[in-house]
N, C-alpha and C positions, 0 to 999 in steps of 0.2 A: 753683184760682187763676184769677182773671180776667185778660183780655188787658191791661187797664190796669195791673194790678199787675206783670205780666211786663214790660211796656214800661218801667215805672219802674225795675225791676231792670236791664233791658238798658241803659237810659240810664247807670246807674252803672258797669256793666261797660265800655261803650264809652268813657266819659269816662276811666276808669282806663287802659285799654289804649292808647287813641289820644292820651292826655294832652291832652285838650281839654275844658274845663269847659262849653263852650257847646253841646254836642251835645244835641239834643232830637229823639228818634225818634218816628215815627208808624207806623201799620201799613203805609203806602205807601212808607216810606223804603227806599231801595236804596243800594248802595255808591256809586253816582254822586252821591248827595245828601250824603254824609258825607265831608268832607276827611280823607284818611289811611286810608280803608277800602279797602285793596287786597287782592290775593290772599294776601300774606304775613300781614297783620294779620287777615284773615278767619280763617285757621287758628288764630291766637292767640285771637281772639274766640270761636270755636267751642269751643276748649278751656276757656276761662274760663266760658262758658255751661254747658257740660257739668258742670264741677265745681260751679258754683253751684246748679244745679237737680238734681244727682245723676242725670243721664241720659246717654245716649250716642247720637250720630247716626252713621249709616253714611255712607260717601262718597256713595252714591246719593241719600240724603236731602239731604245738604248741597248737591249740585249742582242739586237741584230747587227750592231756595229762591229765589223771585223778589224777595221783599221781607221786611221785618220782620214783616209780618202772617203770612206763611207760616211763619216761624220760631216765632212765638207759637203758632200752631195746632199745630205739631209738639210744642212743649214741653207744651202742655195735653194733647195726646193721650198723650204718654209718661208723664205724671204720673197717668193714670187707673189 
């Protein structure tokens, strides 16, 4: 799966969880760039992402994510 495809799917997940239709993520997007993306919603987002992509992140992996690009790279790696 390509990064662009993952970002499209993440956009849908973020829009659903954060209840905002105007979210457009990029590899550089961080929680500071997306209204409503805080520590609580982050855990909900991670759970939805894990379900959607049939993967699991450890706590250590989650805290290392600096932006959406890191998240995408981790998803790609886990799908190999």
